[in-house]
DRENRO-695287 format. One record per residue (C-alpha): x, y, z. Coordinates in pm, whole numbers, plus 50000, padded with zeros to 5 digits. Example, Ala and Ser with C-alpha at 12.3 -4.5 7.8 and 13.67 -1.06 7.14 Angstrom:
<atoms>
ATOM     px     py     pz
ATOM  51230  49550  50780
ATOM  51367  49894  50714
</atoms>
This chain:
<atoms>
ATOM     px     py     pz
ATOM  52013  49668  48754
ATOM  51787  49964  48680
ATOM  51467  49841  48849
ATOM  51431  49906  49223
ATOM  51267  49634  49435
ATOM  50976  49726  49657
ATOM  50966  49628  50024
ATOM  50833  49289  50126
ATOM  50453  49319  50178
ATOM  50468  49085  50479
ATOM  50757  49213  50692
ATOM  50754  49562  50530
ATOM  51133  49562  50506
ATOM  51368  49610  50206
ATOM  51468  49244  50248
ATOM  51427  49113  49892
ATOM  51716  49116  49647
ATOM  51807  48967  49310
ATOM  52078  48701  49298
ATOM  52295  48580  49011
ATOM  52283  48206  48928
ATOM  52406  47963  48670
ATOM  52160  47764  48460
ATOM  52137  47496  48728
ATOM  52031  47746  48991
ATOM  52360  47762  49180
ATOM  52402  48095  49356
ATOM  52698  48304  49236
ATOM  52646  48644  49396
ATOM  52455  48966  49328
ATOM  52435  49167  49004
ATOM  52779  49305  48923
ATOM  52962  49001  49061
ATOM  53255  48843  48879
ATOM  53056  48544  48757
ATOM  52798  48769  48585
ATOM  53072  48911  48362
ATOM  53194  48562  48271
ATOM  52900  48317  48303
ATOM  53080  48003  48197
ATOM  52794  47777  48314
ATOM  52500  47985  48194
ATOM  52336  48288  48347
ATOM  52002  48331  48526
ATOM  51860  48535  48813
ATOM  51651  48459  49119
ATOM  51467  48641  49398
ATOM  51592  48607  49755
ATOM  51466  48719  50096
ATOM  51705  48805  50379
ATOM  51656  48708  50743
ATOM  51567  48342  50787
ATOM  51295  48305  51051
ATOM  51191  48672  51040
ATOM  50932  48655  50761
ATOM  50717  48388  50593
ATOM  50889  48463  50263
ATOM  51244  48416  50392
ATOM  51451  48161  50202
ATOM  51653  47897  50385
ATOM  51986  48070  50350
ATOM  52006  48385  50140
ATOM  52149  48188  49848
ATOM  51828  47987  49803
ATOM  51584  48108  49537
ATOM  51231  48208  49633
ATOM  50993  47955  49482
ATOM  51273  47795  49283
ATOM  51193  48033  48995
ATOM  51473  48162  48770
ATOM  51461  48455  48528
ATOM  51657  48546  48218
ATOM  51748  48897  48338
ATOM  51776  49082  48668
ATOM  51521  49338  48546
ATOM  51271  49062  48468
ATOM  51306  48922  48821
ATOM  51265  49268  48976
ATOM  50955  49353  48772
ATOM  50800  49016  48856
ATOM  50848  49084  49227
ATOM  50718  49440  49206
ATOM  50405  49339  49013
ATOM  50330  49040  49234
ATOM  50392  49233  49552
ATOM  50133  49492  49457
ATOM  49865  49225  49479
ATOM  49945  49174  49847
ATOM  49936  49537  49959
ATOM  49715  49639  50247
ATOM  49448  49893  50155
ATOM  49412  50225  50334
ATOM  49181  50527  50313
ATOM  49236  50882  50433
ATOM  49030  51067  50693
ATOM  49084  51437  50641
ATOM  48922  51751  50790
ATOM  48796  51976  50511
ATOM  48569  52236  50670
ATOM  48704  52588  50625
ATOM  48979  52481  50386
ATOM  49021  52565  50019
ATOM  49023  52297  49750
ATOM  49394  52368  49698
ATOM  49470  52316  50067
ATOM  49268  51996  50079
ATOM  49438  51856  49770
ATOM  49787  51939  49898
ATOM  49730  51757  50227
ATOM  49565  51467  50049
ATOM  49847  51423  49799
ATOM  50101  51423  50082
ATOM  49898  51158  50267
ATOM  49874  50943  49955
ATOM  50250  50970  49907
ATOM  50310  50869  50270
ATOM  50080  50567  50241
ATOM  50245  50460  49917
ATOM  50590  50478  50078
ATOM  50458  50269  50367
ATOM  50345  50002  50121
ATOM  49969  50063  50133
ATOM  49732  50072  49839
ATOM  49533  50397  49855
ATOM  49153  50367  49834
ATOM  48975  50687  49733
ATOM  48691  50796  49962
ATOM  48612  51127  49793
ATOM  48259  51164  49662
ATOM  48306  51191  49290
ATOM  48052  51172  49010
ATOM  48102  50850  48815
ATOM  47835  50934  48556
ATOM  47548  50753  48725
ATOM  47272  50965  48875
ATOM  47225  50737  49176
ATOM  47585  50801  49282
ATOM  47592  51178  49247
ATOM  47707  51336  49571
ATOM  47651  51704  49505
ATOM  47410  51864  49755
ATOM  47146  51925  49484
ATOM  47167  51567  49358
ATOM  47139  51431  49711
ATOM  46831  51641  49782
ATOM  46671  51512  49463
ATOM  46733  51161  49591
ATOM  46550  51244  49913
ATOM  46856  51276  50137
ATOM  46767  51499  50432
ATOM  47091  51479  50632
ATOM  47372  51527  50381
ATOM  47666  51509  50628
ATOM  47529  51180  50757
ATOM  47508  51049  50400
ATOM  47872  51144  50347
ATOM  47968  50959  50665
ATOM  47776  50650  50555
ATOM  47961  50654  50224
ATOM  48296  50690  50404
ATOM  48217  50391  50624
ATOM  48133  50188  50314
ATOM  48477  50270  50174
ATOM  48637  50198  50512
ATOM  48492  49846  50500
ATOM  48712  49781  50194
ATOM  49030  49877  50381
ATOM  49274  49736  50634
ATOM  49378  50076  50770
ATOM  49272  50440  50801
ATOM  49518  50730  50787
ATOM  49410  51033  50993
ATOM  49542  51371  50885
ATOM  49627  51644  51138
ATOM  49320  51809  51283
ATOM  49107  51496  51261
ATOM  49016  51525  51628
ATOM  48859  51866  51561
ATOM  48630  51743  51282
ATOM  48305  51564  51370
ATOM  48308  51328  51073
ATOM  48674  51233  51124
ATOM  48613  51164  51493
ATOM  48327  50930  51406
ATOM  48543  50755  51146
ATOM  48814  50719  51409
ATOM  48567  50569  51657
ATOM  48454  50320  51392
ATOM  48810  50224  51297
ATOM  48904  50164  51661
ATOM  48581  49980  51745
ATOM  48620  49741  51452
ATOM  48987  49661  51502
ATOM  49136  49842  51204
ATOM  49494  49959  51183
ATOM  49496  50328  51275
ATOM  49764  50556  51128
ATOM  49828  50921  51204
ATOM  49998  51199  51011
ATOM  50225  51267  51309
ATOM  50383  50926  51253
ATOM  50213  50732  51530
ATOM  50044  50407  51444
ATOM  49858  50142  51634
ATOM  49660  49834  51556
ATOM  49361  49789  51782
ATOM  49148  49488  51850
ATOM  48773  49516  51822
</atoms>
């Protein structure tokens, strides 16, 4: 099978696998098993979750099919799981110190953070202030001044908090504790019970 299965969005473990079945849904093994090469009673594929009692998606016995749904090919089953699982991902934004850093340095750290979040199973939510073609959403200093914004850093913080409200978690890059805006974002994340992640690998979920 050429399609890799993503981790379960509930237990965050690589617990899901594709099983080989006959046309009546009887479990025969995993792709590459003997029955797959000689499917005398028909061939179909199902999704399974290991570890009964460890996750809400676990099947009663690894041979039982998730949802009772069968697929024509192993690749079809894998793609169905990967697409459906994406809808259940937690959302996360990045809090990153930028003062005194070049655009190249900022982008490098940001891309690494995005990659880390993706590997952890999070859906990245962009909090950068980018022009989307509408004057009221321009975030360049000149555009903000034209809109009557007197305290530009505070406006940036307000926008970040708006994005944070869309997320389940915030990922704090190294040096966050030395940046005023990042510290305030951290205080907000902790105060409102968000999941707090750190570049050094630590993570904690706090209760507001």
